[in-house]
N, C-alpha and C positions, 0 to 999 in steps of 0.2 A: 124225476127231478122235481125240486120245490120250486115255486115259483112265486114271487114277490112282487105282486104288481105294481105297488106304490113306486118302490126301490127301482124296480126294473123301468117305469116310465121316467122317473126322474134322473136314472143312470143313463138312459137311452139319449135325453135332452143334454146331458153333460157330455156324452158320447160325441152327440151330432156338433156341439159347440165346440169340444176340443178338437174333433177332426176338421171343423171349420176353421179354427185358428190354427191347426197344425197345417194345413193345407195354404194358409196365407202365411206363415212366415216358414214355413220348410222349404227348400230349395225348389226352384221351378219346375224340376224333374219331379219332386214330389206331388206339387200340386197339379201339374198334369195327369199324375197317375190318380189323384183323387178326384179328378173333374170326370163327370159321367157323360159329356158330350162326345161320344163316340172313342173317347181318346183310352188306350189300354192302360193298365197298371204299368208305371215305368215308363210310359212310352215320352219319347222328346221329339223335337223338331229336328229337321235336318241340319240346321245351324247350332244344336244342343243349347239352346238358350230355355228350354223348357216350356215355350208356349202351346198349347192345344193345337193338334192338328185340326186341319178343316174335315168336313165330313166324309171325304174320299181318302182317308187316311188308311193304311194298308199295315197289317199285322207286322211287327218287326221283333227282333231279339234284342234287347237293351240290358245292360249290364246293371247290377245292382245300383239303387241309388234313390229308390222311392221311399216315401213314408212309411212304408213295411219295413225298412232296414231300423225305424225308431220303434213301432209299435209292435209288441208281441201278438202275431194273429195266427191261429192254427186252425185245421179242419180235419175231420172225420166223418164216418157216415156209419149209419145204424141200420143193421137189416131187418125183415120181417120180425124177426125172431126178438128183437129188442137187443143183440148183441152188437158188436164193434164189427164190421165187415172190411173196413178202409180205414188207415192211420198214415197220416202224413208226415212227412218230414218235421215241418216246423211243429206239428204236435209231439213229437218226439222230443224237440228242444223245450216246448213250454212245460210238458209233465214230466220230463226226463225217464219216458218209459218206451223201450224199442218196440217195434212193431211186431215182431214175433211173440212179444208178451202180450200186446194190447188185444191184437185179434181175436175174436170169439169171447172176451169178456163182457159182463154187464156193465155199463159205465155207471149205473147207479149204485151197484154193490161196490165198485171198485173206487170211486171218487168221492162220494157222498157218505157224510157221517150219518150212523147207525139211526139217528133220530130224525134224519129228514127222509130217509130211504122210502118210506112208505109213501109219502106225499109224493116223491121221484117216481115212483112206480106208476102212481095215477096218472100224472103229468106225462111220462112216457108213453103210455096206453092212448092219450088222447093225441098224443103226436103221431102214433102210428096208426091213427085214426083217420089222419089227414088235416090236422090242425097245425098251424104255424105259431110258434113261440118264440118270444123274446124276454128276457130276464138276466138278472144278476144273481149268480150262483155261488156260494161259498164250496170250496172243495180242497181235497187234501191228495197229496200224494201218497200211494199205498208203500205198504213196508218195502223196503229195501231189501237186498241181499242177505244183510246182518240182521233181518227182523227188527230194523228199526223204523219207526213211523218216519215218512218224509215230511216235507214241509207243507204248509197250508197257504191256500191262496183264494182271489176272488175273482171269477171270471164273468164277463158279460157273454153271453150265448145266444146265438141267433141260430133258431131250428127251421129248416124249412122241408116240408114234407116232399118226397120223391117215390118213383114205383121203379119197380125193378123190370128187368125184361120179360118178366112171367105176369107183369101187372100187379105185383103184389106191392103193398103199401111199405115204405122205407123213409128214411129222414137223412139230410146232410146237415149237420152242425158246422157251426162258425163260431170260435171261440176268442175272445179278446182279453189279453191280461189286463184288468182295470187298474191293479197298482202301478202297472208300467206306464198305463195312460195319464194317470194323475201324476207322476212322477215328470212325464213329458208336460204336462201342463204348469206343474211348479217351474221346472225348467225355463219352460219359455217364457211365464212370467218374469221371473230372477233375469232372464237373459234381456227382455225387454224394458226391465227396470235398469240394468246396467247400461244398455245400449242409449237408452234415451236419456238418462238421468246423469251418465258419466260427465264430470267436470272435464275431461279431456276429449280430443278430436277422434273418433272412432271410425274407422272405414273398413267395408268388406270389399275386397277386390276380387274378381272373377279370375279363372284361369286365362281368360283373353286380356287380363290386366286393365279391365274396366271397372268402374266404381259401381256396384251393385246396391250399396246401402252407405249412407252417412246417418251419424247422429245430429241433434240439433246444435250440440257445441260447435260442429265442423262448419255446419252450415250459418251459424253466426258469425264466424271468422271471415269466411270466404263468399257470404252474401247468398241470399235467395233460401228456399226451403230445401229441405233434404230429398226430396224428391227432384230437384231441380239439378241435383249434381248426380244423378244416376245416368250410367253411360259415358262419363267423362274419364279421360285418361290423365296421366302424371304430368304430362306435358300443358296440360290446361291450369295447373297451378305452380310451378315452378319454372324458373329460367332454363333454357334449352341444356345446358351443360348440365344442371343440377339435375334436371328431370332424366337425363341420360345415366346417370348414375343411379337414381332411384330405380329406373326401370331395370337395369342391369341387376340389382341387389334382388328385386321382386322375383325376378326369373330365378334367380339362384334358389333364393326362398322354396320357391314351388317345386323345383326340380331336386333339391337336396332335402329339404324339410328342417334344414338349421334354424334356428331362431335369430333374430337380431336384436340386440339388446343396445339401448343408448345410441342410436346412429343420430348424428347430427345432421340436421337438414337446415340450410336458409333460403330465403326467398322472400317475397313481398306479398302483401293482402291487398285487395282492392281499395282503393281510396287511400293509400298511404305510400310514400315514397321509402318509409323507414324500413330497413331491412330486419327481417324477423328470424328468430332461429328456434327450432323446435328439436325435442329428442323424440325420436322414433323407436318404437317396438314392434317388431314384426315378426308373425309367427304363422304357419301354415294351418289351414282349417280343413278339417277331414269329414265325411258324411259318417254315419252309423255304422257303414261296412267297412270304412278305414280308406275310401278312395279321397284323393285330395279333390276340395271342391273349390278352393282360392285362398288368399292372404287376408289375414287381419292384421289391420294397422291402426295403433294406439300413439296419437301425437299428443305431447306437453310442449306448452311455449316455454321455452327456458330464455327469452330474450333478456329480461330482467334479470335472472339469474347468470347468465353470460356476461352482462353489463358489469354486474357486481363482482364476478370474477375477475373479469377484465380490470376494473379498478382495483381490486386487491392484488393482482398479479402486478398492474403498474405500481402500485403503492411499495410491494416487496422488491421490486426490481429498484425504484427508485431508493429504498433503505440500503439495499445492498450497493448501489452505487455511492452512495453517501459513505457507506462503512469502508469501502473501497477506498474513496478519496481521502477521508480521514487516516487510511493507513498508507496511501502512497505518495500524497502531496506533503511537502514538506521535511523529507527525509534530508535535503541538503540546505544549507545556508547559502546557496547561490540563486541570484535571481533568474539565470535563464533555465538552470536546471529545474527551479519549481514551476516555472512556466510550461515547461516539456512535460512535467508529470501531470498538472492538470488535463493536457490535451490527450494524454496516455489514459488516461481514466474516462473521457468522455468521448473519445473515437475507437472502436465504432459503437460503444455501449450507450450512448445517449444521441449523437449527431452523427454525420458521415464526414464533415469538415469542420475544422476549428482553426481559428488564428488568437494569438495573445499579443497586444501591443501595449507597451509600456511609456511614461513619460521618460523623454529623454534626460529631464532635468534629474529627475531621482535616479536613474543610471549614473549620471556625471556626479552625485552626491549633493545635488542642491536640495536645501530644506523646503522650499516652497516655490516649486517651479512656475515660471510665469504663463498665464493662459488657462490656469483652471477654471476660471469662471466662465468663460464663453466656450471651453472645449476648443479652442485652436491651438493649443501648445503642440510642441513638435511631439512625434511618438517615435519609438523604435520598434519594429516587428521584430519579437524575439523568438516566436515559436509558430510553426505551421503544421498540422497535421490532417491527412485526408485519407479516408477509407475507399475512396474510388478513383478513378483517373485522376492525375496531377492537373486540376484545373483551378483558376482562381475564383474568387466570390465575386459573383454579378452585383452589379447595383452599387460597389463602392470605387469605382474609378478604376485607373489602371492597375495592374496587379503590382503588389510591392513584394518584395523579395524578403526573406529573414534578414535581419542586421540592416536593413534598410530604414533611413529616418523620413516620414512622411508626416502630411497633416491631412485632416479631414475638413472638406468644405463646411462652411458655418451653418448652412441648412440641409444638411445630410442627417440621417437618424442617428448615425453614429455620433457625430459632435452634438447632438440633442440628449443621447444619451450621456455623453460624458457631463456636460452643463447640468442636467437635471440629477445624475445620478440614479437614474431609472431605466429600466430596461426598454428598449425599442424594436419594433419590427422592422427590419429593413424588405422592402418590397423586392419582389423578383422579378428579373426582366425576362419578356416573352422569348421563347426559344433557347433559353439557358437550362444547364443542367440543375440548378438550385431553385428549389421551390419555396422554401421556407427558411428565414434568417433571423436570429435575433442578437442584436446587439447589447451586452450587459456590461455595466461599468462596472470595475473592480474596485468596491471600498473597502478600506480599513481603517477603522478607527475614525470615522466621519471624514475620510480624506480618501479621494478617488485617485488611485495609482495607475489605473492602465483601463484597457477594455478588451473585454473577449467577445468573440464573435461564434456563434454557434449555427450550422447551417445542415438541412437535409435535403438532400437530394429529392428529384419526382421518383416516385415509386414509394417513398417513405411517408408515414404520416405527419402531418404539419404539428407545428408546435400547438399544444393547448396551454390552457392556464396554469394545470400542473407543472408541464414543461418548464414555463416560464419561471415558476417559484423555484422549482430544483436548479436551473440554470443560476439564477441569482445566490442560492445558498452555495453551490459549487464555484461560483466567481468569487463569492464572499471569503471562503474559505481559502481559496488560493492566493488572493489578496491580502490576507492576514499573515499567510506564511511569506508571502514576497515583501510585505513590509517589515516582518522580522526580519528577513534576509536584508532589506537595504538598512535598516538601522544596525544589524551586526557587522554588514559589511563597513559602514561608516565608524563604528566603534573599533574595529579591527584595523582600518587604516589609520585610526588616530593612534591607536596604540602602536602600532607599527612604525607610525613616524617618529613618535616618542622614543620609542626604542632603539630606532636606528639614529636618531640625533643624540642618542647618549654615547654611543659607541664611537669609536675613533673615527674621524673622516679620512676617506683615502686610505694609501698604504702608510702604516706607521715606519717610522725610521727609528734606527737606534746603532748606537757606537757598537761596534764589533758583531752586529748581527745583522742577517738578512732575514727580512720578516715578510710573511705572507699569511692572510687570515682568510677566513670566511666566515659569513653568518648566514643562515637560512632559516626563515620562518617555518613552523611546521605545517607540514603538506605542501611545501612549496613545489614538490616535485610532481605531486599528483594532481595540483590543480583544484583541489578542495580546501575551502576556507577553514581555517582554524584558529582559534584564540593564540596571540601572541604569548608568547613565555617568559621567563627571567632569566634567559641564558645572555653572557655579556664576557667581553674579554676586553683586556687595555694593554698598553704598550706603553711605559712612563719613564721617561728620561730622568736618570738621577744624575746627583754630582759626580764628579771622576771617570765620566765616560763608562756610569752604570746604566743597568737598564732592567726596570722592574717589569716582570711578566705575570699578567694576572688574567683566570679565567674563572668565573664563578656561574652560579644557576640557582636562582631563586625559585623554590618550591612553589607549584602553582601556576595559574595561567591567568591571562587576560590583564587588564589595563593595571589591577592590584598590583600583580607581579612586576609588569614592566615599571610602574612608579618605584615599588620597592629596590627593584634593580638600580635605578637611576640613583636613588639615595645611596646605596651601598657602593656604587662606583664613584660617586663624589666623594664618599668618605675614604675609599681606599686611595684616590688620588691625593687627597689632604693629608692622609698618615704617611704617604710614601715622600711627600714633600718634607716632613720632617725627619727623613732618613731614618727609621726605626728598622730593627731587624725586622724578618718577616714574621717570626713566631710573635713579636709584639704587635706588629701590624694587625695580624688575625685577631689576637687577645683583643683589642680595641675594637676591632670591627665586630665581635662577636657582641660586646657591650651595646654596640649602636644598633646590632640587629634585634637585640632583645628591647631595647627603649621603642624601636619602631611598633612594637605592639601593645605598648603601654598608652595608657589614656593620655598621659601626660608629655608624649612622645620620648625622645633619647634621653631626655634629663631627667626622666623617673626611671631610667633602666633599671637601676639597684632595686628599685621597689618591687619588681617582679623577677627579681634575678633569684638564682638559687640560694644565694646568701640571705635574701631577705623572703624567702618562702611563707615563713610564718606571719611578717607583717601581711603580705600579700592574701594570704588566707582569710585574715581578718577584713578584708574590704571585697565581699564577694560581688557587689555591684560594680566595682572597678574591674573586676577579673573576667565578669560577664562581658563587659564592654571593649575589652582587649581583644586584640588578634595576635595569632602567631605567625611570625616571620622567621621562615628558615631557609638558610641557603649555604650551598657547598662552595667552597673557593681554594684554588691553589695559588699561592704567592711564592713567586722565584724572583731573585735578585741576581743578574748576572754582571760580573766584572769583566770588561775586555780587556783589561791588562793581565789578569793572572787566568782569565777563561774560567774562573770558580764560579759557580752557581748555587745561591742556598735557596733551600725549598722549605716551605711550611703549609701543610696541608689541614684543611678543615673539612673532612668529609667527604673530598672529592676524589674522582678517578685519579690513579696515578699518572702521572707523565710517562711518557715513551721516548726512550732515546736511542737513536740509531748511530752508531759509530762507523766511520769509514772501513769497508771491508766486514763488518761484522754484522749479525741479525739484529732485528729489532728487540728491544728489551723494555720492561716495565721497571721504573726505577722505583725502590723500596724507600717510600717516603711514608712515615706513619701516618695513617690516617685519623686526624682527631676527630672531634664531635663536630656536626655543623654549626653554623654560626646562628645564632639564636637560642642554642641550649644552655651553653655556659657551664661551668662547673669543674673543668678540666685545662689544663695549659695546652699548649701547642709545642711540639718539637720541630727542630730544625733538621736539615740534612744537607751537608755541602759536599758536591761533586764537582770534580775537575772535567771540565768538557774537551775534548781533544779538537784540534783545528777540524772544520769540514763536519762535525757531526750535526745531526738533526735532531732537533728537540720538537715534540709534540704535545701541545696542550689541548684540551677538548672537553665537550660536555657529553652527558649520557645520550642526548638524541642522537648522537653519532655511531653508538654502540650498543643501543636497547630499543626495543619494541615490544608491542604484545606477543608477537608470533616468534621472536628469536630473543632468548635471555643474554644476561649481561656477558656471561662467561664466553658464549659464541659469537657474541658481536666484538669481545675484546681480541680474540682468537682472529677475526676477520680483520679487525683494525690493524693489526701487527703485521698479519699477513700481507696487507695491501701495501704497508710501509717495506717490507722487505722482499716487494715482488720484483723481480728480475726486470719487468717491463717498464718500471719507472724510472725516472733520468738518475743518474748515477750522480752521489753525492760529490763527486770532484766535479761535475759541471758546476762550479758556483757561479751561476747567474741567476738573477733573479726571477727570468722567465722561467728557468727550469724548477724552482721552488714553487711557483704559482702552478706549473705542470704537476708537480707532485700533489699539490691540494686536490686540483681537478681529479685525478687519479684515484685519490684515496674517496672522494666524495661518489663518484661513477661506480667505483667498484662496491660501495655500500649502500647505493642509492636503490636496490632491489630489495633491501632489508629494512630499511628505516625511511624515515620522513615524516614519521607520525609527529614528533616532537621538534622543538627547535633545536638547530646544530649551531654550534659554535667551536670553530677549529682555529688554533693560533699555531702555526709552525714557523721556527727560528733556525737556521742556519749558522753555526758557529765560524765567525770570522774574527778572531783575536786579534787585539791591536799589535801591530809588528813593533818588534824591539828597537826598530831603529827611531820608531814614534814616541818612545818612552825615554826621558831623562829622569835619574833618581839619584840624591845624593844627600848624604847624614853630614850634618853641620855640628861642629862643637858648640857648647854652650857658652859663647864667647863673644865680644862685639866684633870682632874681626869676621865673624859669618856673615855678617850683614853685606859686607862688600863681597865676599865669597860668593854669596848667593847670586849676586848682581852679575858677577863674571859669570857664573854657569849658565845664568840666563842668557846673557847676551851670546855667548858661544853657540849654545844650542838653538837659537833662533836663527843665528847666522848660517849655522849649517841647513837648518830645515826652509832658507831662503824667505824668511821672515822678517826682514828688515824694518820693514813700518811698525813692526809691533816691538821693537827692542826696547825703545824709550820707555812707553807706558809699561810695558811688561818690568822692566827695572825698578821703576817707582815703585809699583804696586808690590813687586816682592820684597823691596826693602822695608815697605811698611809693616807687612804681614810676619818677616822674620823678626822686625824690630818688635812688634807686639808679642812673638812667642819668647823673647828673651827678657822682655819686661814681665810678662804676666803669666808665662807656661812654665813648665817645669820637665826637666831631662832634656835628653839632646834633640836636636831638631832635625826633621827631613824636608826635603825639597823635593818635588816631583813635578815635571811638567810632561803633559800628554798632548799629542797631536792627533786629531781626527778631523771631524767635521769643524770643529773649533779648538782652540787653545785654551787647555785648563792647567792651571798652578795650583797647587796644594802645598801646605805648610803642615807639618805632623809636630806635635808635642805631645807630653804626656800628663799635660794638665786637663784638668776636668772641667775647670771655669770655662764656660762658653762666652766668647766675645759678646759685648752687647753696644751695637751703635747707638751713640747720642749726638746731640744738636749742640755743638761748641759754642758758648758765648763769645761775643766779639773780643771780649779783654781775655780768653783764655789763650793761653801759649801752645797747648796741645789739645787733644782729644778731637782731632779732624783727620785721622788716618784713616778710620774705617768709613768715613764720608768720602774720603778720596777715592777709596776703592770702589765704593757704590757709583760715584759718578763717572768714573774711567772706564770700568768693566761692563759687559754685558748683563751678569749676573755673578751674584758672591753669595756666601754663606758658609756655615759651619755645620759639623755632625760629629756625633760620640763614635768612639773607635773602641775596641775592647781594651785598649792600652791608653786613652786619652782622647784626644779631639784632633780635628782634621779643618782648617780653615781654608777654603778655596775660593778662586775667582776664574771666571770664563771671559774670554776674547774673541770676538768674530774675528775670522781670517779675513785678510785682504782680498778685494774684489767681490766680496759678497753682498748681499743685500742692504745688510747692517753696516753701517761705515762707523768708525771710531771717533768718540770725542776728541776735540784738542785738549790736552792735558794744559795749555795755559788758560785756556777757558775755562777749565774745571777748578783750576786753583783759584782763579778771580772770584768765582761762584762762591768759594768757601767765605769770602769776606766782604 
């Protein structure tokens, strides 16, 4: 074998240094094996701690685990002939040659390159001559089975001369793989670098769960030097509960070998009361032979990261809460509902208990409630929510029930919050359930409308600055919605008051008709607020015991529609007093409706009409400023004497008639265009109504909704009128007609209620024949006297003697005017109902005109006398002339008769 003394010496020092290093850094068992003070290789103490046994140590059998598990060491012996005579198992592992092949071979010829064999042979001779030798020798693996050359290596060889039983010289060779030793040196250096310079806490825990080694980073956090932590346990660093959890995890890692990744551990470090958090990775550590020797622990401080994650999670949670609030708060224009929506959002996502108090003045409609400056105004609790037991807020006085009106003491935090419009913290009472409460004023448009309180119970996290800001934002959003609901309620009530003031007060009365009517604002049945609409109805008494029935609907909603409805209703009453035909009334009303949308009002209606479309097109600025007012209307005039009714329709739903003993039917009244469209005339239809018949006029809110089409609603309405359960038409009492209205509304209530509903029902009760006096008089002077005689006889038959003189006087005046100024034969008619009506008909078209006679005039005072002695008088056109009439109240009524003598004297 060749000898390289310099390298051998250097390698020997390196080997000794590596061995010493390996003995220091290797497990204690390995260090004991490397120690020479009587300890055996692989020897351990009975406790297994790896400490050197005392001098009286005994031989024992130990499991693998010494330093030789890491260093490749082999041995073989050379006989006196220079050939291998013993070959160890480790030699087989190192060189890859089995014993049966290695025995009897010359190691120089087999393992040494040819150019070094000569020197090797000389060195072998010296060894067999009894000389020890140590050096580093390059070697090669002999050719394998396939004739290929094996790998090359570098070995440190220690040759010790020996003698055989016969006294012949031999040698024992101990071989160490130098490359493996150098790899171990590199690994140890890298391990030391990683362990010592790692920015993470690094621990090595032995099978007894005691700390064997820590790095400087760990020691800098928990204090002391790394050696001070040797032998400590997990309970020395962590709280008991956390330490028990970690101990169980360490045992599981030792037993199963499963690694633990990103396990979160919390505890405290010396000198700080702040809870720290670590992310820990654990894995089992094995010896070179694969035996578990402990658990490696790598910990990273994630306190800052956890706090950042917590802050981010809180921000996301708050953002989600605000998004939820934006979607769920303000879906209704009801104050109480909006307050409950706020509590539905915050409980339990933001707090455990919450209340909302609103100023009582705002709820009752006051513009500026008293006491806002000092926070002492009366408040009403409108909402309360709790995610825990039903307990009151502590620190706020006696418990306040929902709906109760209360005050906060002037010195209380709640009153201070109302005064300053800033959130305040309400201190918790000792022994109570609530630990943290925020009193947040609800501010909308720089006005405090109420107070919201948010409370968290013990066990929850107290409110922080971020929570305070979030509470202010939530309260502000709810306050804006509540203020909008308040403003809407105010406008809605005003519009409703306006609309109701424009409808007929009480139960309308009409001659020959029993009237029942209903008006319901939109969503009145469901309780949800809604804008008022433009539905209206009217009952107008006309001369001659005739009655005009009107039902209309202005398209649109809100105050604008209510005002337009009021204007149209006033126009209808005015036109009705002119005693125009129904078609003429609608034609004039159409002009008025078109004028409502013109910049100049009704006086410029023609400027925007169909006839003036070209002129209107030349004025785009005015067209932009105009609004379109459209309405539907049905107008009917009923004559109680003939029981005939004349209908005209402007785009409205058809009337429904129920004759006695017959099913309900919709009258075929031609639907004209809606009012405000213009361009087409309206048609009239005259229908004779039998005694006891039921006539129904209505708006589309009764028969149409989003979920139910118009045809379905009309069939339901007709079916409700024909329902056998409703009162029979023969039961001709006003109470029965009211019951019919209620029956219809209750039947259709489940289908409708989104729009305004106007319903006008009339039962026909014609004027009896004995209440009518009708005579035709020839055109001659004697007819005046005959007219007085007819009037006297009929009034006497009606037991109206107090009216005889006045009636004779007025009848003679009207008949005389007909003779002097009229044409054709004269017709006299007396009608008795709630009043006495006298009508004089002739064929002349000239309307009588009342004028004031001068003191010197001999005539011209007839119509003045009629106006003085009658309750009302007038004239109207007829298809064949005109009718002049007057009306007298019946005796015993509220209106007394004027004295004829006084009236005559007043003319002069």
